[in-house]
C-alpha positions in Angstrom: -0.7 -3.7 -7.3 2.3 -2.6 -9.3 1.2 -1.7 -12.8 3.8 -2.1 -15.5 2.4 -1.2 -18.9 1.6 -4.6 -20.3 1.5 -3.0 -23.8 5.1 -1.9 -23.7 6.3 -5.1 -22.0 4.5 -7.1 -24.6 5.9 -5.0 -27.5 9.5 -5.2 -26.2 9.3 -9.0 -25.7 7.7 -9.6 -29.2 10.2 -7.3 -31.0 13.2 -8.9 -29.4 11.9 -12.4 -29.9 10.9 -11.6 -33.5 14.4 -10.2 -34.2 16.0 -13.4 -33.0 13.4 -15.4 -35.0 14.3 -13.5 -38.2 17.9 -14.4 -37.6 16.9 -18.0 -37.7 14.8 -17.5 -40.9 17.8 -15.8 -42.6 19.9 -18.9 -42.0 17.4 -21.5 -42.9 19.6 -22.5 -45.8 22.0 -24.0 -43.3 19.4 -26.7 -42.6 18.1 -29.5 -44.7 15.3 -29.5 -45.3 14.9 -25.7 -44.7 11.1 -26.1 -44.1 11.9 -28.0 -40.9 14.0 -25.1 -39.6 11.3 -22.6 -40.7 8.7 -24.7 -38.8 10.7 -24.2 -35.6 10.7 -20.5 -36.2 6.9 -20.5 -36.6 6.4 -22.7 -33.5 8.7 -20.4 -31.4 6.8 -17.3 -32.5 3.5 -18.9 -31.6 4.8 -19.8 -28.1 6.2 -16.3 -27.6 2.9 -14.7 -28.7 0.8 -16.8 -26.4 3.1 -16.1 -23.4 3.3 -12.3 -24.1 -0.2 -11.5 -25.3 -2.7 -14.2 -24.2 -4.5 -14.4 -20.8 -5.4 -11.4 -18.7 -4.2 -12.8 -15.3 -0.6 -12.3 -14.2 0.1 -16.0 -13.9 0.6 -17.9 -17.1 -1.7 -21.0 -17.2 0.1 -24.3 -16.8 -0.8 -25.7 -20.2 0.8 -22.6 -21.9 3.9 -22.9 -19.6 4.3 -26.6 -20.5 4.0 -25.7 -24.2 7.0 -23.4 -23.7 8.9 -26.2 -22.0 8.0 -28.5 -24.9 9.4 -25.8 -27.3 12.7 -25.8 -25.3 13.0 -29.5 -25.8 11.9 -29.8 -29.4 13.4 -26.7 -31.1 17.1 -27.4 -30.3 16.8 -31.2 -31.0 15.1 -30.5 -34.4 17.6 -27.9 -35.5 20.6 -30.0 -34.6 19.1 -32.9 -36.4 18.7 -31.1 -39.7 21.8 -28.8 -39.5 24.1 -29.2 -42.5 26.7 -26.4 -42.1 30.2 -27.2 -41.0 30.0 -25.6 -37.6 27.1 -24.2 -35.7 27.9 -20.6 -35.0 26.2 -17.7 -33.2 23.7 -17.1 -36.0 22.7 -20.7 -36.3 22.1 -20.9 -32.6 19.6 -18.0 -32.6 17.3 -20.3 -30.7 19.4 -20.2 -27.5 18.8 -16.5 -26.8 15.4 -16.7 -28.3 14.4 -19.5 -25.9 15.9 -17.5 -23.0 13.5 -14.7 -23.9 10.7 -17.2 -23.9 11.7 -18.7 -20.6 12.3 -15.2 -19.1 8.7 -14.2 -20.1 7.5 -17.4 -18.6 9.3 -16.5 -15.3 7.8 -13.0 -15.3 4.4 -14.5 -15.6 4.8 -16.4 -12.4 5.9 -19.8 -13.7 9.4 -19.8 -12.2 9.7 -23.5 -11.9 9.0 -24.1 -15.6 11.5 -21.3 -16.4 14.2 -23.0 -14.3 13.5 -26.4 -15.6 13.6 -25.1 -19.2 16.9 -23.4 -18.6 18.5 -26.6 -17.2 17.1 -28.6 -20.2 18.5 -26.0 -22.6 21.9 -26.1 -21.0 22.0 -29.9 -21.1 21.1 -29.8 -24.8 23.9 -27.4 -25.6 26.5 -29.5 -23.8 25.2 -32.7 -25.4 25.1 -31.3 -28.9 28.3 -29.2 -28.9 30.3 -30.2 -25.8 31.8 -27.9 -23.2 33.8 -25.9 -25.7 30.7 -25.0 -27.5 29.2 -23.1 -24.6 30.9 -19.7 -25.3 29.8 -19.7 -29.0 26.2 -20.8 -28.2 25.3 -17.8 -26.1 24.2 -20.0 -23.2 25.8 -17.9 -20.5 23.9 -14.8 -21.6 20.7 -16.9 -21.8 21.1 -18.1 -18.2 21.8 -14.6 -17.0 18.7 -13.3 -18.8 16.4 -16.0 -17.3 18.0 -15.3 -13.8 17.3 -11.6 -14.2 13.7 -12.3 -15.2 13.2 -14.6 -12.2 14.5 -11.9 -9.9 12.1 -9.4 -11.4 9.2 -11.9 -11.1 10.0 -12.5 -7.4 10.3 -8.8 -6.7 7.1 -8.0 -8.4 5.2 -10.8 -6.6 6.5 -9.6 -3.2 5.7 -6.0 -4.0 2.2 -7.0 -5.1 1.7 -8.9 -1.9 2.9 -5.9 0.2 0.6 -3.5 -1.7 -2.4 -5.9 -1.3 -1.7 -6.2 2.4 -1.5 -2.4 2.7 -4.7 -1.9 0.8 -6.4 -4.5 3.0 -5.1 -2.7 6.1 -6.4 0.7 4.7 -9.8 -0.8 3.9 -10.0 -2.2 7.4 -9.1 1.1 8.9 -11.7 2.8 6.7 -14.3 0.3 7.8 -13.5 0.8 11.4 -13.9 4.6 11.0 -17.2 4.1 9.2 -18.4 1.7 12.0 -17.3 4.2 14.7 -19.1 7.0 12.9 -22.3 4.9 12.5 -22.1 3.9 16.1 -21.9 7.5 17.2 -24.8 8.5 15.0 -26.9 5.6 16.4 -26.0 6.7 19.9 -26.9 10.3 19.1 -30.3 9.2 17.8 -31.0 7.1 20.9 -30.2 10.1 23.1 -32.4 12.4 21.0 -35.3 10.0 21.3 -34.7 9.7 25.0 -34.8 13.5 25.4 -38.1 13.7 23.5 -39.7 11.2 25.8 -38.5 12.8 29.0 -39.1 16.4 28.0 -42.7 16.6 29.3 -41.6 15.4 32.8 -38.6 17.7 32.8 -40.9 20.7 32.0 -43.1 19.8 35.0 -40.1 19.7 37.2 -38.7 22.9 35.8 -42.1 24.6 36.4 -41.9 23.6 40.0 -44.9 21.3 39.7 -45.0 18.8 42.6 -45.2 15.3 41.1 -47.7 12.9 42.6 -46.6 9.4 43.7 -47.9 7.9 40.4 -46.0 10.5 38.4 -42.8 9.9 40.4 -43.2 6.2 39.8 -43.8 6.8 36.1 -40.8 9.1 35.9 -38.6 6.5 37.6 -39.9 3.8 35.2 -39.3 6.1 32.2 -35.7 6.9 33.4 -35.1 3.1 33.6 -36.5 2.6 30.1 -34.4 5.4 28.7 -31.3 3.9 30.3 -32.2 0.6 28.7 -32.7 2.1 25.3 -29.4 4.1 25.4 -27.2 1.2 26.7 -29.2 -1.7 25.3 -29.3 -0.4 21.7 -30.4 -3.3 19.4 -31.3 -5.5 22.3 -34.5 -3.4 22.9 -37.5 -5.0 21.3 -41.1 -4.9 22.5 -40.8 -8.5 23.8 -37.6 -7.6 25.7 -39.1 -4.5 27.1 -42.1 -6.5 28.4 -40.0 -9.3 29.8 -37.6 -6.9 31.5 -40.5 -4.9 33.0 -42.0 -8.0 34.4 -38.7 -9.1 35.8 -38.2 -5.8 37.6 -41.7 -6.1 39.0 -40.5 -9.4 40.5 -37.7 -7.5 42.2 -35.0 -8.6 39.8 -32.2 -6.2 38.8 -31.8 -6.2 35.0 -28.9 -4.7 33.0 -28.9 -4.4 29.2 -25.7 -3.6 27.3 -25.0 -3.5 23.6 -21.3 -3.1 23.0 -21.2 -4.1 19.3 -20.6 -1.4 16.8 -23.1 -0.8 14.0 -22.8 -3.4 11.3 -24.8 -5.4 8.8 -26.8 -7.3 11.5 -28.7 -10.4 10.5 -31.9 -9.1 12.2 -33.9 -12.3 11.7 -31.3 -14.5 13.4 -30.8 -11.8 16.1 -34.5 -11.7 16.8 -34.6 -15.5 17.1 -31.9 -15.3 19.7 -33.8 -12.6 21.6 -36.8 -14.9 21.8 -34.6 -17.4 23.6 -33.5 -14.6 25.9 -37.1 -13.6 26.7 -37.9 -17.2 27.8 -34.7 -17.3 29.9 -35.6 -13.9 31.6 -39.1 -15.1 32.3 -37.8 -18.2 34.0 -35.7 -16.2 36.6 -37.4 -15.3 39.8 -34.7 -13.8 42.0 -31.3 -12.0 41.9 -30.0 -10.1 38.9 -29.8 -10.5 35.2 -27.3 -9.2 32.7 -27.8 -9.3 29.0 -25.0 -8.2 26.8 -24.1 -8.1 23.1 -20.3 -8.3 23.6 -17.6 -6.9 21.4 -14.8 -9.0 20.1 -16.4 -12.3 21.2 -17.2 -15.3 19.1 -20.8 -15.4 20.3 -23.5 -12.9 19.7 -25.3 -12.6 23.0 -24.6 -13.6 26.6 -27.2 -13.8 29.4 -26.2 -14.4 33.0 -28.5 -14.8 36.0 -27.1 -14.7 39.5 -28.7 -15.1 42.9 -28.1 -12.6 45.7 -24.8 -13.2 47.5 -23.6 -15.7 44.8 -20.6 -14.9 42.6 -20.9 -17.7 40.0 -24.0 -17.3 37.8 -26.7 -19.9 38.0 -27.5 -19.4 34.4 -24.9 -18.5 31.7 -26.1 -18.6 28.2 -23.8 -17.8 25.2 -26.0 -17.6 22.1 -25.2 -17.3 18.4 -21.9 -17.2 16.5 -20.0 -14.5 14.6 
């Protein structure tokens, strides 16, 4: 996400707000009693400090934002009620720009609705207390522009943050895909190495020119089928599945095992429970062909189909588990 130094942003906001607040303190003698005017200065400084300093998250909590809105209502009403000078000038209306700073900070901290509502309330108060001719002296125009600029900054920062988060998520997904692909390749390499270890004795006999007996040829054929199952079947291969598949082939059934899913954090306990259902289904088939697959990009974990010879539509089609 975009990282603007919060320390500098807080310092600038507080310094500017404090400068305007001091202007109000220096003209407290224009109000009777002065203590009421000074109380508004203190209240404003508290609201500004909370908005600029408090809370770690970017979005200002709603109670704090509503406190700022309350300040926009109370401070102008209070000052106009106790004002005693002949005419309210720029210095006596310190609060207009000061409240604009407060509302601008509120907007930057993702409470745009409160900032807009506060600006409208402030404008209405200025017009009610001083009339339309009072607007140029009050500093209301500059206050509105300041809040509008802060709202634009807030929207821009929020959109930029969202774009960066999306980019980071895409990057993380790509990294995850790369890691999964590498893990899958490593798993496949290990399967092949294990298969080579098992078949090496038979390959040495063939390489030496030794003539294999019928039982040796049958054992070699069975071994080749088992190795094919282990390489293509991956995580589908358990002792129970091996036994069930062996018995099915002994009944003349063609069995195919395919594990398409890339290596991931597999819930092995749940997966084994699904394979127990698969074993029961395989044992119930007496003719035709069986296909067991752990499909990629499907909502289910396993699919088992059993089809009779010469029939296109499977007699048994089980979709097990959810992802």
